[in-house]
N, C-alpha and C positions, 0 to 999 in steps of 0.2 A: 505494501501499499502506500501510493506517496505521500508524502508529509516535509512542512517544515518545521525542522528542528525548533523547537520554544527553546533551547538550554541555550543560554552562549559559555562557549568559552570562555578561559583567561585569556582574550586574543593581545589583552594590554602587556602580557607576558613574555612574545614570541618574539624573537628576535628579525626574524623572516619581516613581519607582519610592522612592525616597531620600523624597519626599513623603510619598507614601501611607506609608512607614515612620513617619515623624515624626505624623504622625495617628494610627496605632494606637497611639500613647508616649502621644500627649496624650490619647486618647480611655480607655484604660486607666490614668493618672494621676486621670483622674475619676472613673471608676468605683471608683478604690481610695479616694478619699476620700470618695466618696457611701455606700461601705460602711466607714469605717472612723466617720463620724458626725460630730457637731457638738456646740460646748455649745452649748445654743438662750437660753444667758444666766438662765435659773433655778435656775443651782448644783447643777442633778440630773447625775446622767454617764446619756446614753443608754443603754439596757435593748440586751445583746446575746445573741442565740440561741447558746444553751449548744450547743458542739459534741458532733455525735453518733456512730455508727460509719460514716455514708454523708455527714457533712460535717465539712467543715476551718476551723476558723479563720481562715484564710487559705489562698488560693490561689496556686497556680502561674504564675509570669510568662512569658508568651511577648516574645521579646526579637525584635522585628521584623527585625531588622539578619542575624538568622543563618539559618545553613543548613545544610539536612542534612547530614548524616553519606557519606562516599563511597559506602556499602553500603547508603543506602537510595535505596526504590524507590516509585516513585510507584500509587495504584490505577489499574487499567487500565480510562478511561472508556469504550472503546471497549464496544457491545451488539448480542450477537452476536443471529443470526435467531433468532424463537420455535420452539421444539424442535421434530420432529414430532409426529404423535399426536395424538390429543385427550384422551388422560388423562396425568396427570402425579402420578407419587408423586415427594417432597418428603422429607426429614428435615431438622430444624431443629435445633442445637441450641443451649438459651440457656447461654452461659458468661457467666463474669465474672473480666476478663484485663487484664493491664494494656497497652497497648497507647500509641504514640506519634503524637501526636496536632499537633507542631508539630517544630521542631527541639532536641531537648534536653527536648523537652515530654510528660510520661507519663502518664495515667491510667487509672485500673479500671473499663475498658468494661464495661457491660452490655450484652451485646450476641450476636446469632447469627450462626451458621457454619453453610453446609453442609455434607451427608454424612455417611458412616455405613462403620464396618468400623473404624475407624481413618484414615480417609481425609477427614478434615473441614477445609473450610478455615482460612485463618487469619485470627483476631481482628479484627477492627479496630472504629473506630469505623463504628456502623452494621452492617445485615447486606445479603445477600447481593442482585443487583436479579437478579428471577422475573419471566420473560415466558410468552406463552401468546395466543390466540385467542377469540376470541365462541361460548362451545359449550364452550370446555373442560372437563372435572373435576379438581380439583386435591385431592389424598388427602397432606394435611400431617401427618406426626407431629412434635409437638415434644418435645423430651426434654430437660427437666430437668437438667443439667450443674452446677450454679452450685449456692449457697449460701444461698443465701435463694426467694420465691416468684418464678417469672415466668409468664408467660402469650402468648398472641398475639391478634392482630386484624386481620383482613383486611378493609381498607375494599372489596376489591371482592367479596366476600359479602356472603349475605343468608343469615344464620343468626343463633338466640336466641344471646344475651349470656351468658346462663347453663350452657349448657352449653360450645360449643365455643370458646369463647372464659375459660372458667373459670380461675383458677388453677393451677400445682400445683407442690405442695414440690419440694422434692430428691431425684434421684433417681429421679420419676416422671414419668410422657410419658405424652400425646394427641395423639387424631387426630381434626382440623377436615377436615372434606371440604366442597367447597363445587364450584357451575356457576356460571363465569364466565360474567353474563350480558347484560353491560353494557363497550363498550368504554371504557377510559381510563387517565391513569397517575395508578396507587393507592398510597395510604400502608400498611403494614402494620405494626405497634406491638406492646411488651407493652403491655396493662392494667388490671396489678397497680398497687392503689395503693400507693404518690401515684405513679398516672400519669405526672405531670411529671417525677417522678424516674426513673421507668424510660426515656423516650423522652429525655428529658435528658441521658441517662448511656451513650446507645449503640443502645436497643435498638428500631429504626425499620432499613426496609425501603425497597424496591419493588416492585412490581407490573406489568407494564405487560399491558397485555390490548389486545392490535393492533387498530384499526377496518376492518371489512373491507376499505376500499379503499383502504388504504395502499399512495403509489405508489413507486416503486425507486429508491435515494439511492444514494453512492456513498461515502458512512459516516453510523453511527451510533453517538454518545455517549449518554450520560448522566449527567447532575450532579444531585446530590440533595443541595439547601441545606439546611445543621442551625445549632444554634448551636453554641455550647461553652461552657460556667459550669464553669472550673477546682476543682477542689478543690485538696488540697495535692498535690505534685507525687508519681505513682504512688497516689495514691488516686481513691474516688469521686468524679465532680463534686459542686458544692455545689446542696443543696436550697434552703437561700436565697435565692441568686443566682438559680435558676430561679422562684420567687415571684416576686422583683422585677424578671425582667425586665431582669436585671445579666450578657446575656449578653459573656466576653471574648471573642468571636473568633465569624464567620458564615464558614462555609465550603463548602466543592464539596466532596463524596464523602469527607469525614472528618478531613481534614487542613489544615491552616494555608495557603495560597498557594500548594499544591501544582503545578499547572498551570503556575503565576509559578517554580517552581525545575524545571518539566519540561515546557517546551510541549510542546502536542499537534499533532503534525505532519498537514498532509497539504498536498494542491496545489490552486493558483489552478485557480477556474473546477468545481474541485468540488462536488459537489450535494451537500449536509449534512444531517442532523439530527439537532440536537440536545432528548432526552427533559428534562424538568426537573419533579423532583418538589420541594415543600416541605418538607418535615420536620420543621419548627422546634424545640423544639416551640411557641415563639412568634410569632419574626419574620416578615416578609413578606418576600418577592420580589422583584426587578425588573433581571426576566432582562437582559442586554442585551448586544450583541457590538459594542466599537466598530471602527468600519469599514465597518459591512455595515449591510443592511436584512432583515428578513426578508419572505421572497414569499409565506410561508404560516405558518398561528399555529391550531393546535391545543391548545384546554381543556376540561380537563371534559365528554370527550366530544363535543366539536362544529368543528367550523370555526369562527370566527374572519376569517379571510382567506384563497384560495386560488390557487397557483401564476397562474392566470387571471383571476384579477382584477386587471389591469393599470392600475383606476386610483388603488391604492393600495399602501404598505407601510407595518410594523411596525417599530417600533424597540424596544420590549419588551416580554417575557412576566411579564403581573403574577399574582402570587399568592402568594395565602393560607396559612397553614396548614394542610398536609394536603390542597391542590388540586395537580395536574401536567396536563400538555401536551406538547407539543413544540413547534418553530419547524425551517425549513427556509430555506434560504440559501445564497449561496455567496460567496467572495472572491474580489474583480474582479480581485488583483494579486501577487504575491509581495510577502510581510511577515507583519510581528505584528501579531494583531488582540486586544486585551484582551479579555479574557470577565470582567463585572462582575456583582454586580446595581448598578440602577444608583440606590438608594441611598446618597449614596456616602460615608458614616460607616463603612459594613460593607464597603468597600475596604480600605480603613487597618484595618481588624480581619480578616484574610485571605481577603474573599470574591475571590480575583482570580487567573485564568487569563491562559493565553496559548494561541490556534494560532499554527504556523507554518505559512505556506504556501509552500513551494519550500527549497531552501538558502541559506538569509539569514543575515547575524544581526544581532545588535542595536545599534543605534549607538549612541555612546559619549554621548548625551544625546536622552531626549525626555522629553516633553510632552503634555499634553490638555487 
C-alpha cells in the first residue's frame, strides 16, 4: 500500500542533507548579490526595476534548515488511473491565493483548482494533475475567480490560439473542448501576457494521456518540476527574477524539499512508474533516483528504453521546459533512495525528495 511517511527522521543530523542546505544558502547569497547589482567603477548607480503591484523590491528568503509546522501535509504524488469513459467534463477555477511554498514562506500564487459548486480543491503552487486516454474528449470550463485576466493552454490539444486560449476577465468563463489525439505527459498553463509571470507564479499543471500499451505497475507517482521566483512574503512572484532566470528554488510538486520532509513509502522489489513533467518556466530537469537504474524510459510520446531491452539501463530522464515522460524501476533492497534533478545546484535549492522502501530509519550520517 502506498502512503506518505508520517515519521520525520532526524534530517538535521545528516551530513549529506546539511551539505545540501549549505549549498542552498550559498546559492541564495550569490543570487541576492546578483540581484543587488554592483558598482562598475563609473560612479553611476545601477538602474533598478521599479516595484509594481506584481513584483516586490526584495523577495522572501527560504531557510534551508527550517522544517514544516506539525499540521503541514505534503501534496500526495500518487497518480490514480485514468477515469472511466471517453468523455470528461472538468471545471477549473483560476484563483489568486496565498500558499506556502517552503517552511514559513508564503507567496500569492496564481493557480488552478478543480471542482465546482463549493467543492473546489485547495490552492497550491501548480494546478491539478489530469489524466485520460488517446481519443478521449475533454470539455474544460475555465472560471476566472481572480482579480486579473487569465486563460488556459492545453499542450495536448489542437485548437486555435485566438479561441479557446483567449484571456477572460474576472468573473468570466469559457469552454475549452478538445480530443486527445496523442499520448504524452503534457503541460497546461495560463497564456495571458506576460505568460512568463503567470506560469512562474503557479499557473501550470499536467495532463497525462496514456499510451495504449501501458503495462501494469505496483505504484504510479507524478513529479512536476518547476521553479520559485520569490516576491515578498505573501506577495506574487518576482517578474524581474523570472526574466533574469534567477530562481530562488527548484521544486517537485510546488513545495521546497517536500518529499525529504515526508518520504514516499513503497516496498523493495515493487515495480514503480514515475511520470515527470518539467513545467519550468525556464529550467531543465535531469530527473534521477539515487540507488537504482531505470529499465523503462518513455519521453515525449515514445519509448527510449523498454524492460525487455536487457542490454542497457538509464540513469536520467532529461527534459526541457514543457516536456514530459515517465520512468519505471524497482528498488533492490530496503532503504532510502533520494529523488533529485542531477543538475546538482538545484538539489540544494529544493529539488530533493526520498523514496522509503520498507520500515527503515535514516542513519545518523549519510553522504553521496
